[in-house]
C-alpha positions as CSV (number, residue, x, y, z in Angstrom):
1,X,26.7,-12.4,8.4
2,X,23.6,-12.5,6.2
3,X,20.3,-13.8,7.5
4,X,19.9,-15.9,4.3
5,X,22.3,-17.3,1.6
6,X,21.3,-18.3,-1.9
7,X,22.7,-21.8,-2.7
8,X,20.4,-22.4,-5.8
9,X,23.5,-22.4,-8.1
10,X,25.7,-24.4,-5.8
11,X,27.4,-27.6,-7.0
12,X,27.7,-30.5,-4.5
13,X,31.3,-31.9,-4.3
14,X,32.8,-29.2,-6.5
15,X,36.0,-29.0,-4.4
16,X,36.0,-32.7,-3.1
17,X,39.1,-34.6,-4.2
18,X,39.1,-38.2,-3.1
19,X,42.8,-38.7,-3.8
20,X,44.0,-35.7,-1.7
21,X,46.4,-36.6,1.0
22,X,46.1,-34.9,4.4
23,X,49.5,-34.2,6.1
24,X,48.9,-33.8,9.8
25,X,51.3,-31.4,11.6
26,X,53.3,-32.8,14.5
27,X,54.5,-30.4,17.1
28,X,57.6,-31.4,19.1
29,X,58.6,-30.1,22.5
30,X,61.4,-27.6,22.2
31,X,64.0,-29.8,23.8
32,X,63.1,-32.7,21.5
33,X,63.1,-30.5,18.5
34,X,66.5,-29.0,19.4
35,X,68.0,-32.5,19.9
36,X,66.7,-33.7,16.5
37,X,67.8,-30.5,14.8
38,X,71.4,-31.0,16.1
39,X,71.5,-34.6,15.0
40,X,70.1,-33.9,11.6
41,X,72.7,-31.2,11.1
42,X,75.5,-33.5,12.1
43,X,74.2,-36.2,9.6
44,X,73.6,-33.6,6.8
45,X,69.9,-34.5,6.4
46,X,66.8,-32.5,7.1
47,X,65.0,-33.1,10.4
48,X,61.9,-34.6,8.8
49,X,63.9,-37.3,7.1
50,X,65.7,-38.1,10.3
51,X,62.6,-38.4,12.4
52,X,60.8,-40.4,9.7
53,X,63.8,-42.8,9.6
54,X,63.7,-43.3,13.4
55,X,60.0,-43.8,13.5
56,X,60.2,-46.4,10.8
57,X,62.8,-48.3,12.8
58,X,60.6,-48.0,15.9
59,X,57.6,-49.4,14.0
60,X,59.7,-52.2,12.7
61,X,60.9,-53.1,16.2
62,X,57.3,-53.0,17.6
63,X,56.1,-55.3,14.8
64,X,58.9,-57.8,15.4
65,X,58.2,-57.9,19.1
66,X,54.4,-58.0,18.9
67,X,54.2,-60.1,15.7
68,X,51.6,-57.6,14.4
69,X,51.7,-55.8,11.1
């Protein structure tokens, strides 16, 4: 690493994109992943779609029970 860097020609915010969406990785335990993989295969959908569908249903149920959006 250099002792000093020249930033005199730098441009602030050059790579900043306010509309960029960050996708956060989610890591499942092996047994959970295997179960979902099997169910997704049986339904003929990818695992991501299946998990998103189930999470949306859970969110909907929680909102109904708590009355919060």
